[in-house]
Every structure is written in structure tokens, then in C-alpha cells.
N, C-alpha and C positions, 0 to 999 in steps of 0.2 A: 698747538705745535706739535707736529709729529716728530718723534724721539726717533733717533738711530737704532736699529737694533744691535743686540750686544755682540752677535757674532761680527757684525760689520765693525763695531767698536774695537772687538778683540783684535781683528785683523789690522785696524788702524796703530794699536798699540804695539803688535808684533812688527809692523813695518818700521815705526819711528825707532824702536829699539834696534832695529837692523841697519837703520840709516839708508832705507830703500830710495833709489833714484827715481822711481816713478811718485813715490809719496812726494819727493822732494820738487819735483814738477808740478804737481797738483797744488803745492803749496805757494810754490812761485806764481802760479795763476791766480790763486785766490785772495793772495796777500801780496800784492805789488809794493806795499808800503815798506816791507822788509828789505828789498834791494839786493836780494839775493842771500841774505846772511839768513839762513834756514835754522841753523842749530839752535838758537835760543827758541824758535816758533815751536819746533819738532821736540824739543824738552819739554815745553809747557803744554803740548798736546797731550801727553802720556797721563799727567796728574788728571787733566780734564776729562778724559776720555774713561779712566777708571772711576772718577766721581760720578759722571753719568751712567755707568753701568751699575753701581752701587744704588742710585736713584732709581732705576728701573727696575732693580731687584725688590727693593723695599716696597715700591708701589705694586708690584705684583702680589708680593707678600699679603699687602693689606687686602687686596681683593680676597685673596685666598681664605683668609682668616674669617673675614666678613660672610663669605659665603657659607663657610662651615657653620658659622655661629647662626646665621639666618636658617639653615636647615635644621639645627636642633632645637631653636627657638619655636619654630613654627608648631611643633607637637608637643611643646612643654606644657605640663600642667600648671595652673594659677598658684601663685602662693610661692612658696621658699623654692628658688631655683635649684637645679641639680648640680652636683659636684662637677660633671662635665661642662654645663654651662658654664658654671663660676671660671673654671680653668679657661675655658674659650674666651671668656671676657678679659681675664687677665693676660693672655696671649695676644688679644688684639690690643691691649693697652701697650703691651711692649712692643710690639711691630708697629703701632703708630709712633711709639717714640723713636724708634730706630728710622723711620722714615723722615721724621722732623730733623734728626742728626743728619741723615743723608742728604735731605734739600738743604740743610745749611754748609756740610761739606762741599755739596756742588756749588753752592754760591760762593764759598770760599775760593773753590779751585777756579772759578770764573773770574773772579777778580785777579786772582794769582796771573792766570793765563793772559787776560788783557794787559796786565802790567808788564810781565816777562816778554812776551811775544811783540810787543809794539805796535798791535792791533787796538782799535779805539772803536767801542759801540755807536752806532748813530744816534743823534739826540732824540729825546722822547722814545727810546726803545730801551725796553729791561735787558741788562747785560747778560742774563742767563737765558732770554729768548734768543738774543744775537748768538751767542755761542753755540745754543743747541741748533739753530739753523745753519750756522757757519760747519758745524760738526757734520751735519745732515750733507751739505756740499761737497764737502771734502770725502766722505763716504761714497756719495753717487759719483763723483768724478773718478774716484778709485774703481768703483764697481763698473763703470762706462769704458774703464780703459786704461 
């Protein structure tokens, strides 16, 4: 599932905070079940977008720390690890824990979004995948016009 860029999510958060008419029109088009009552949907959109930004940042941090650890471990001498490698392993553990917390926060934000917005995920579809795709549709519609 292709996630939305953080700049597009930040733009959605700003537009939702301002009560942008273009965003409201996109929300009405993508969520006809809300029947013109956009306020709860717009309010529920902000925490969901913030949670997805946090998840994307945590995922990027995992990759950065893993790359750095691989770079240093490649030339490490066998035996007792150096202090730098030990520190990188600790950093990797803390970044992984932060990513797990971000993933859990995104799942909680997804369920709150679905509950508060009045939308429902289709049967046999993971709610987090549904909301990620839905946010991508909103961001694409906002970018298109």
C-alpha cells in the first residue's frame, strides 16, 4: 500500500484546520455517506493524518539506523563489539519500539476516525489499509484540483 507523502498530509491538516471549501468538496465527493455533514469527518481527519505522519517518520528512522548499523558492522572485528556498535544497537531497539508505538497509534487513530466520521471499512479489508488508501484518494483529489 503506497502511503501519502508527509507534505501532502501536512497540507491536508492545514486545510482541515482552516475549514477549506475545496477540501470539503473533496470529502463530500469521496464520502457521500456523510450526507453533507462534513464537520465530524474533517475533525476526525486531522488526528488520522498526524498519526500517519508519525508512522512514516518512525519507519524512515528504522531504515536510517539499520543502514548505519550495517555500515559499521561490516568492518567490525570478531569478538566483543565496539562501543559504537553497542550504542547503535540500543538506538535501533529504541527506534523499533517507537515504530511499534507509532503503528499502534495509527491503528487507534484509524478506529477513532472510522467511528467518528461515519465511514465504514469494506468487509475483509484491514481498516488501516482502507484509511491509508482513503487518505491517498483525498490527497490525490486535492492535488488534482
